[in-house]
Structures are given as structure tokens and as C-alpha cells.
PDB file of N, CA, C and O in Angstrom:
ATOM      1  N   MET A   1      76.044  83.075  72.452  1.00  0.00           N
ATOM      2  CA  MET A   1      75.800  83.771  73.700  1.00  0.00           C
ATOM      3  C   MET A   1      77.035  83.592  74.594  1.00  0.00           C
ATOM      4  O   MET A   1      77.556  82.485  74.729  1.00  0.00           O
ATOM      5  N   SER A   2      77.493  84.689  75.201  1.00  0.00           N
ATOM      6  CA  SER A   2      78.653  84.605  76.088  1.00  0.00           C
ATOM      7  C   SER A   2      78.210  84.818  77.538  1.00  0.00           C
ATOM      8  O   SER A   2      77.163  85.404  77.815  1.00  0.00           O
ATOM      9  N   ILE A   3      79.034  84.327  78.437  1.00  0.00           N
ATOM     10  CA  ILE A   3      78.753  84.460  79.869  1.00  0.00           C
ATOM     11  C   ILE A   3      79.502  85.670  80.387  1.00  0.00           C
ATOM     12  O   ILE A   3      80.711  85.787  80.187  1.00  0.00           O
ATOM     13  N   ALA A   4      78.792  86.577  81.052  1.00  0.00           N
ATOM     14  CA  ALA A   4      79.409  87.775  81.616  1.00  0.00           C
ATOM     15  C   ALA A   4      79.749  87.520  83.087  1.00  0.00           C
ATOM     16  O   ALA A   4      78.976  86.903  83.821  1.00  0.00           O
ATOM     17  N   SER A   5      80.902  88.000  83.492  1.00  0.00           N
ATOM     18  CA  SER A   5      81.324  87.853  84.878  1.00  0.00           C
ATOM     19  C   SER A   5      80.498  88.776  85.776  1.00  0.00           C
ATOM     20  O   SER A   5      80.263  89.935  85.434  1.00  0.00           O
ATOM     21  N   LEU A   6      80.070  88.266  86.905  1.00  0.00           N
ATOM     22  CA  LEU A   6      79.299  89.072  87.851  1.00  0.00           C
ATOM     23  C   LEU A   6      80.163  89.681  88.937  1.00  0.00           C
ATOM     24  O   LEU A   6      79.704  90.541  89.688  1.00  0.00           O
ATOM     25  N   HIS A   7      81.407  89.245  89.027  1.00  0.00           N
ATOM     26  CA  HIS A   7      82.311  89.727  90.065  1.00  0.00           C
ATOM     27  C   HIS A   7      83.056  90.966  89.579  1.00  0.00           C
ATOM     28  O   HIS A   7      83.515  91.022  88.438  1.00  0.00           O
ATOM     29  N   ARG A   8      83.170  91.957  90.460  1.00  0.00           N
ATOM     30  CA  ARG A   8      83.917  93.155  90.120  1.00  0.00           C
ATOM     31  C   ARG A   8      85.272  93.114  90.816  1.00  0.00           C
ATOM     32  O   ARG A   8      85.428  92.497  91.870  1.00  0.00           O
ATOM     33  N   THR A   9      86.247  93.784  90.207  1.00  0.00           N
ATOM     34  CA  THR A   9      87.571  93.846  90.817  1.00  0.00           C
ATOM     35  C   THR A   9      87.546  94.871  91.946  1.00  0.00           C
ATOM     36  O   THR A   9      86.627  95.685  92.031  1.00  0.00           O
ATOM     37  N   LEU A  10      88.546  94.830  92.800  1.00  0.00           N
ATOM     38  CA  LEU A  10      88.638  95.784  93.899  1.00  0.00           C
ATOM     39  C   LEU A  10      88.715  97.210  93.364  1.00  0.00           C
ATOM     40  O   LEU A  10      88.099  98.117  93.925  1.00  0.00           O
ATOM     41  N   GLU A  11      89.464  97.413  92.289  1.00  0.00           N
ATOM     42  CA  GLU A  11      89.581  98.749  91.709  1.00  0.00           C
ATOM     43  C   GLU A  11      88.212  99.265  91.246  1.00  0.00           C
ATOM     44  O   GLU A  11      87.874 100.422  91.498  1.00  0.00           O
ATOM     45  N   GLN A  12      87.435  98.430  90.583  1.00  0.00           N
ATOM     46  CA  GLN A  12      86.108  98.832  90.145  1.00  0.00           C
ATOM     47  C   GLN A  12      85.216  99.152  91.343  1.00  0.00           C
ATOM     48  O   GLN A  12      84.432 100.100  91.300  1.00  0.00           O
ATOM     49  N   GLU A  13      85.331  98.377  92.391  1.00  0.00           N
ATOM     50  CA  GLU A  13      84.534  98.594  93.595  1.00  0.00           C
ATOM     51  C   GLU A  13      84.885  99.927  94.257  1.00  0.00           C
ATOM     52  O   GLU A  13      83.995 100.656  94.695  1.00  0.00           O
ATOM     53  N   LEU A  14      86.183 100.248  94.332  1.00  0.00           N
ATOM     54  CA  LEU A  14      86.614 101.507  94.949  1.00  0.00           C
ATOM     55  C   LEU A  14      86.163 102.711  94.133  1.00  0.00           C
ATOM     56  O   LEU A  14      85.727 103.712  94.703  1.00  0.00           O
ATOM     57  N   PHE A  15      86.261 102.631  92.819  1.00  0.00           N
ATOM     58  CA  PHE A  15      85.797 103.738  91.981  1.00  0.00           C
ATOM     59  C   PHE A  15      84.279 103.904  92.072  1.00  0.00           C
ATOM     60  O   PHE A  15      83.783 105.029  92.032  1.00  0.00           O
ATOM     61  N   ALA A  16      83.541 102.808  92.193  1.00  0.00           N
ATOM     62  CA  ALA A  16      82.089 102.884  92.366  1.00  0.00           C
ATOM     63  C   ALA A  16      81.750 103.566  93.689  1.00  0.00           C
ATOM     64  O   ALA A  16      80.797 104.341  93.761  1.00  0.00           O
ATOM     65  N   LEU A  17      82.523 103.284  94.730  1.00  0.00           N
ATOM     66  CA  LEU A  17      82.316 103.951  96.010  1.00  0.00           C
ATOM     67  C   LEU A  17      82.557 105.450  95.905  1.00  0.00           C
ATOM     68  O   LEU A  17      81.772 106.245  96.422  1.00  0.00           O
ATOM     69  N   LEU A  18      83.642 105.839  95.237  1.00  0.00           N
ATOM     70  CA  LEU A  18      83.957 107.262  95.101  1.00  0.00           C
ATOM     71  C   LEU A  18      82.918 108.001  94.273  1.00  0.00           C
ATOM     72  O   LEU A  18      82.628 109.168  94.540  1.00  0.00           O
ATOM     73  N   ARG A  19      82.351 107.329  93.264  1.00  0.00           N
ATOM     74  CA  ARG A  19      81.320 107.967  92.432  1.00  0.00           C
ATOM     75  C   ARG A  19      79.978 108.024  93.136  1.00  0.00           C
ATOM     76  O   ARG A  19      79.085 108.744  92.690  1.00  0.00           O
ATOM     77  N   GLY A  20      79.812 107.289  94.215  1.00  0.00           N
ATOM     78  CA  GLY A  20      78.545 107.267  94.928  1.00  0.00           C
ATOM     79  C   GLY A  20      77.574 106.229  94.399  1.00  0.00           C
ATOM     80  O   GLY A  20      76.412 106.205  94.806  1.00  0.00           O
ATOM     81  N   VAL A  21      78.033 105.371  93.499  1.00  0.00           N
ATOM     82  CA  VAL A  21      77.179 104.337  92.924  1.00  0.00           C
ATOM     83  C   VAL A  21      76.976 103.199  93.916  1.00  0.00           C
ATOM     84  O   VAL A  21      75.871 102.672  94.045  1.00  0.00           O
ATOM     85  N   SER A  22      78.030 102.824  94.609  1.00  0.00           N
ATOM     86  CA  SER A  22      77.961 101.727  95.571  1.00  0.00           C
ATOM     87  C   SER A  22      77.838 102.303  96.980  1.00  0.00           C
ATOM     88  O   SER A  22      78.437 103.333  97.290  1.00  0.00           O
ATOM     89  N   LEU A  23      77.070 101.642  97.818  1.00  0.00           N
ATOM     90  CA  LEU A  23      76.916 102.064  99.212  1.00  0.00           C
ATOM     91  C   LEU A  23      77.421 101.002 100.175  1.00  0.00           C
ATOM     92  O   LEU A  23      77.170 101.084 101.378  1.00  0.00           O
ATOM     93  N   GLU A  24      78.137  99.997  99.651  1.00  0.00           N
ATOM     94  CA  GLU A  24      78.580  98.870 100.468  1.00  0.00           C
ATOM     95  C   GLU A  24      80.082  98.924 100.708  1.00  0.00           C
ATOM     96  O   GLU A  24      80.862  99.104  99.772  1.00  0.00           O
ATOM     97  N   CYS A  25      80.480  98.770 101.952  1.00  0.00           N
ATOM     98  CA  CYS A  25      81.895  98.752 102.320  1.00  0.00           C
ATOM     99  C   CYS A  25      82.545  97.480 101.778  1.00  0.00           C
ATOM    100  O   CYS A  25      82.036  96.385 102.018  1.00  0.00           O
ATOM    101  N   PRO A  26      83.669  97.600 101.046  1.00  0.00           N
ATOM    102  CA  PRO A  26      84.331  96.404 100.523  1.00  0.00           C
ATOM    103  C   PRO A  26      85.017  95.568 101.611  1.00  0.00           C
ATOM    104  O   PRO A  26      85.390  94.422 101.360  1.00  0.00           O
ATOM    105  N   VAL A  27      85.185  96.124 102.806  1.00  0.00           N
ATOM    106  CA  VAL A  27      85.848  95.411 103.897  1.00  0.00           C
ATOM    107  C   VAL A  27      84.855  94.567 104.700  1.00  0.00           C
ATOM    108  O   VAL A  27      85.067  93.372 104.911  1.00  0.00           O
ATOM    109  N   CYS A  28      83.762  95.210 105.146  1.00  0.00           N
ATOM    110  CA  CYS A  28      82.832  94.493 106.036  1.00  0.00           C
ATOM    111  C   CYS A  28      81.430  94.305 105.451  1.00  0.00           C
ATOM    112  O   CYS A  28      80.641  93.537 106.000  1.00  0.00           O
ATOM    113  N   GLY A  29      81.103  94.988 104.349  1.00  0.00           N
ATOM    114  CA  GLY A  29      79.811  94.815 103.707  1.00  0.00           C
ATOM    115  C   GLY A  29      78.694  95.684 104.254  1.00  0.00           C
ATOM    116  O   GLY A  29      77.567  95.610 103.765  1.00  0.00           O
ATOM    117  N   GLU A  30      78.979  96.507 105.259  1.00  0.00           N
ATOM    118  CA  GLU A  30      77.959  97.395 105.816  1.00  0.00           C
ATOM    119  C   GLU A  30      77.821  98.655 104.949  1.00  0.00           C
ATOM    120  O   GLU A  30      78.626  98.888 104.048  1.00  0.00           O
ATOM    121  N   PHE A  31      76.800  99.456 105.231  1.00  0.00           N
ATOM    122  CA  PHE A  31      76.591 100.696 104.490  1.00  0.00           C
ATOM    123  C   PHE A  31      77.660 101.716 104.851  1.00  0.00           C
ATOM    124  O   PHE A  31      78.102 101.783 105.998  1.00  0.00           O
ATOM    125  N   VAL A  32      78.076 102.516 103.863  1.00  0.00           N
ATOM    126  CA  VAL A  32      79.079 103.552 104.082  1.00  0.00           C
ATOM    127  C   VAL A  32      78.404 104.924 104.111  1.00  0.00           C
ATOM    128  O   VAL A  32      77.264 105.088 103.676  1.00  0.00           O
ATOM    129  N   MET A  33      79.141 105.897 104.635  1.00  0.00           N
ATOM    130  CA  MET A  33      78.677 107.280 104.665  1.00  0.00           C
ATOM    131  C   MET A  33      79.546 108.094 103.710  1.00  0.00           C
ATOM    132  O   MET A  33      80.767 107.940 103.695  1.00  0.00           O
ATOM    133  N   HIS A  34      78.926 108.954 102.920  1.00  0.00           N
ATOM    134  CA  HIS A  34      79.645 109.851 102.027  1.00  0.00           C
ATOM    135  C   HIS A  34      79.703 111.221 102.677  1.00  0.00           C
ATOM    136  O   HIS A  34      78.669 111.837 102.936  1.00  0.00           O
ATOM    137  N   ILE A  35      80.918 111.698 102.941  1.00  0.00           N
ATOM    138  CA  ILE A  35      81.127 113.014 103.539  1.00  0.00           C
ATOM    139  C   ILE A  35      82.008 113.803 102.581  1.00  0.00           C
ATOM    140  O   ILE A  35      83.232 113.681 102.619  1.00  0.00           O
ATOM    141  N   GLY A  36      81.394 114.607 101.727  1.00  0.00           N
ATOM    142  CA  GLY A  36      82.135 115.318 100.692  1.00  0.00           C
ATOM    143  C   GLY A  36      82.756 114.332  99.730  1.00  0.00           C
ATOM    144  O   GLY A  36      82.054 113.504  99.149  1.00  0.00           O
ATOM    145  N   ALA A  37      84.074 114.409  99.551  1.00  0.00           N
ATOM    146  CA  ALA A  37      84.784 113.499  98.653  1.00  0.00           C
ATOM    147  C   ALA A  37      85.302 112.267  99.390  1.00  0.00           C
ATOM    148  O   ALA A  37      86.003 111.443  98.803  1.00  0.00           O
ATOM    149  N   LYS A  38      84.959 112.136 100.679  1.00  0.00           N
ATOM    150  CA  LYS A  38      85.441 111.021 101.488  1.00  0.00           C
ATOM    151  C   LYS A  38      84.314 110.014 101.728  1.00  0.00           C
ATOM    152  O   LYS A  38      83.161 110.390 101.942  1.00  0.00           O
ATOM    153  N   VAL A  39      84.669 108.737 101.688  1.00  0.00           N
ATOM    154  CA  VAL A  39      83.731 107.655 101.984  1.00  0.00           C
ATOM    155  C   VAL A  39      84.222 106.989 103.258  1.00  0.00           C
ATOM    156  O   VAL A  39      85.391 106.617 103.360  1.00  0.00           O
ATOM    157  N   PHE A  40      83.321 106.837 104.238  1.00  0.00           N
ATOM    158  CA  PHE A  40      83.708 106.331 105.549  1.00  0.00           C
ATOM    159  C   PHE A  40      82.738 105.241 105.992  1.00  0.00           C
ATOM    160  O   PHE A  40      81.525 105.384 105.838  1.00  0.00           O
ATOM    161  N   CYS A  41      83.264 104.167 106.535  1.00  0.00           N
ATOM    162  CA  CYS A  41      82.434 103.082 107.068  1.00  0.00           C
ATOM    163  C   CYS A  41      82.397 103.210 108.594  1.00  0.00           C
ATOM    164  O   CYS A  41      83.422 103.016 109.248  1.00  0.00           O
ATOM    165  N   PRO A  42      81.243 103.531 109.166  1.00  0.00           N
ATOM    166  CA  PRO A  42      81.169 103.667 110.628  1.00  0.00           C
ATOM    167  C   PRO A  42      81.307 102.332 111.362  1.00  0.00           C
ATOM    168  O   PRO A  42      81.622 102.317 112.551  1.00  0.00           O
ATOM    169  N   GLU A  43      81.079 101.228 110.683  1.00  0.00           N
ATOM    170  CA  GLU A  43      81.136  99.912 111.313  1.00  0.00           C
ATOM    171  C   GLU A  43      82.578  99.449 111.547  1.00  0.00           C
ATOM    172  O   GLU A  43      82.942  99.096 112.669  1.00  0.00           O
ATOM    173  N   CYS A  44      83.404  99.450 110.483  1.00  0.00           N
ATOM    174  CA  CYS A  44      84.773  98.931 110.613  1.00  0.00           C
ATOM    175  C   CYS A  44      85.833 100.037 110.637  1.00  0.00           C
ATOM    176  O   CYS A  44      86.993  99.770 110.950  1.00  0.00           O
ATOM    177  N   GLY A  45      85.445 101.277 110.310  1.00  0.00           N
ATOM    178  CA  GLY A  45      86.380 102.396 110.376  1.00  0.00           C
ATOM    179  C   GLY A  45      87.213 102.620 109.129  1.00  0.00           C
ATOM    180  O   GLY A  45      88.062 103.511 109.120  1.00  0.00           O
ATOM    181  N   SER A  46      87.000 101.839 108.071  1.00  0.00           N
ATOM    182  CA  SER A  46      87.775 102.059 106.846  1.00  0.00           C
ATOM    183  C   SER A  46      87.280 103.318 106.142  1.00  0.00           C
ATOM    184  O   SER A  46      86.111 103.687 106.250  1.00  0.00           O
ATOM    185  N   SER A  47      88.187 103.970 105.422  1.00  0.00           N
ATOM    186  CA  SER A  47      87.817 105.187 104.706  1.00  0.00           C
ATOM    187  C   SER A  47      88.564 105.258 103.385  1.00  0.00           C
ATOM    188  O   SER A  47      89.600 104.621 103.195  1.00  0.00           O
ATOM    189  N   LEU A  48      88.014 106.044 102.485  1.00  0.00           N
ATOM    190  CA  LEU A  48      88.591 106.228 101.164  1.00  0.00           C
ATOM    191  C   LEU A  48      88.317 107.650 100.721  1.00  0.00           C
ATOM    192  O   LEU A  48      87.186 108.126 100.813  1.00  0.00           O
ATOM    193  N   ALA A  49      89.345 108.330 100.242  1.00  0.00           N
ATOM    194  CA  ALA A  49      89.192 109.680  99.711  1.00  0.00           C
ATOM    195  C   ALA A  49      89.783 109.709  98.314  1.00  0.00           C
ATOM    196  O   ALA A  49      90.684 108.929  98.006  1.00  0.00           O
ATOM    197  N   GLU A  50      89.293 110.586  97.478  1.00  0.00           N
ATOM    198  CA  GLU A  50      89.714 110.617  96.085  1.00  0.00           C
ATOM    199  C   GLU A  50      91.219 110.804  95.934  1.00  0.00           C
ATOM    200  O   GLU A  50      91.821 110.168  95.069  1.00  0.00           O
ATOM    201  N   GLY A  51      91.840 111.643  96.733  1.00  0.00           N
ATOM    202  CA  GLY A  51      93.280 111.847  96.672  1.00  0.00           C
ATOM    203  C   GLY A  51      94.067 110.611  97.064  1.00  0.00           C
ATOM    204  O   GLY A  51      95.161 110.384  96.548  1.00  0.00           O
ATOM    205  N   GLU A  52      93.517 109.800  97.983  1.00  0.00           N
ATOM    206  CA  GLU A  52      94.188 108.574  98.413  1.00  0.00           C
ATOM    207  C   GLU A  52      94.276 107.574  97.275  1.00  0.00           C
ATOM    208  O   GLU A  52      95.269 106.853  97.166  1.00  0.00           O
ATOM    209  N   THR A  53      93.251 107.514  96.418  1.00  0.00           N
ATOM    210  CA  THR A  53      93.253 106.603  95.283  1.00  0.00           C
ATOM    211  C   THR A  53      94.347 106.992  94.304  1.00  0.00           C
ATOM    212  O   THR A  53      95.087 106.131  93.826  1.00  0.00           O
ATOM    213  N   ALA A  54      94.458 108.284  94.000  1.00  0.00           N
ATOM    214  CA  ALA A  54      95.483 108.757  93.072  1.00  0.00           C
ATOM    215  C   ALA A  54      96.877 108.469  93.621  1.00  0.00           C
ATOM    216  O   ALA A  54      97.774 108.090  92.868  1.00  0.00           O
ATOM    217  N   ALA A  55      97.061 108.646  94.919  1.00  0.00           N
ATOM    218  CA  ALA A  55      98.365 108.383  95.530  1.00  0.00           C
ATOM    219  C   ALA A  55      98.693 106.893  95.459  1.00  0.00           C
ATOM    220  O   ALA A  55      99.839 106.527  95.199  1.00  0.00           O
ATOM    221  N   ALA A  56      97.717 106.045  95.682  1.00  0.00           N
ATOM    222  CA  ALA A  56      97.940 104.601  95.618  1.00  0.00           C
ATOM    223  C   ALA A  56      98.289 104.165  94.203  1.00  0.00           C
ATOM    224  O   ALA A  56      99.146 103.302  94.014  1.00  0.00           O
ATOM    225  N   GLU A  57      97.625 104.760  93.197  1.00  0.00           N
ATOM    226  CA  GLU A  57      97.928 104.421  91.808  1.00  0.00           C
ATOM    227  C   GLU A  57      99.341 104.849  91.453  1.00  0.00           C
ATOM    228  O   GLU A  57     100.054 104.111  90.773  1.00  0.00           O
ATOM    229  N   THR A  58      99.757 106.022  91.896  1.00  0.00           N
ATOM    230  CA  THR A  58     101.094 106.525  91.620  1.00  0.00           C
ATOM    231  C   THR A  58     102.144 105.625  92.255  1.00  0.00           C
ATOM    232  O   THR A  58     103.159 105.310  91.633  1.00  0.00           O
ATOM    233  N   THR A  59     101.900 105.213  93.496  1.00  0.00           N
ATOM    234  CA  THR A  59     102.850 104.358  94.201  1.00  0.00           C
ATOM    235  C   THR A  59     102.977 103.006  93.510  1.00  0.00           C
ATOM    236  O   THR A  59     104.088 102.499  93.353  1.00  0.00           O
ATOM    237  N   SER A  60     101.866 102.415  93.098  1.00  0.00           N
ATOM    238  CA  SER A  60     101.930 101.106  92.452  1.00  0.00           C
ATOM    239  C   SER A  60     102.561 101.199  91.069  1.00  0.00           C
ATOM    240  O   SER A  60     103.225 100.257  90.635  1.00  0.00           O
ATOM    241  N   THR A  61     102.371 102.311  90.370  1.00  0.00           N
ATOM    242  CA  THR A  61     102.981 102.496  89.054  1.00  0.00           C
ATOM    243  C   THR A  61     104.488 102.643  89.181  1.00  0.00           C
ATOM    244  O   THR A  61     105.236 102.101  88.366  1.00  0.00           O
ATOM    245  N   GLN A  62     104.940 103.371  90.197  1.00  0.00           N
ATOM    246  CA  GLN A  62     106.368 103.578  90.379  1.00  0.00           C
ATOM    247  C   GLN A  62     107.066 102.291  90.801  1.00  0.00           C
ATOM    248  O   GLN A  62     108.237 102.089  90.479  1.00  0.00           O
ATOM    249  N   ALA A  63     106.365 101.422  91.515  1.00  0.00           N
ATOM    250  CA  ALA A  63     106.960 100.176  91.984  1.00  0.00           C
ATOM    251  C   ALA A  63     107.186  99.192  90.840  1.00  0.00           C
ATOM    252  O   ALA A  63     108.051  98.321  90.936  1.00  0.00           O
ATOM    253  N   SER A  64     106.414  99.325  89.757  1.00  0.00           N
ATOM    254  CA  SER A  64     106.534  98.391  88.628  1.00  0.00           C
ATOM    255  C   SER A  64     107.777  98.608  87.830  1.00  0.00           C
ATOM    256  O   SER A  64     108.013  97.900  86.851  1.00  0.00           O
TER     257      SER A  64
END
């Protein structure tokens, strides 16, 4: 029997938010609002949009 990790990485958490699976803000832990392809936290003001994720991946890949 193996032990499975219960912790998710930040990348997994962000993709879960974009898919609508997760409703918890990774910054403050409050509920988020889904507005089209954008996820917005009314409590702390953080937001995530699908295009922003692709841009962040491109930037981090180019930096390597």
C-alpha cells in the first residue's frame, strides 16, 4: 500500500479553478466568482483568466 499526497501544487489549483472544479481562492481561501472564462475573488481582488495562464507558461518557458 502506498501513501498518496493530499496536497496539490499551485499549477493544479489554478487549472482546477479555470475548469470550475474548485471554488476556493488560492490566495485568501474565500469563495470565487466565475464570470465567463475569468475567475475573480471579491474578497481579496485576485483574478485569473485562461489567457493569463497561457501567457505565464510562455514567459516561464522562455526564461528557462
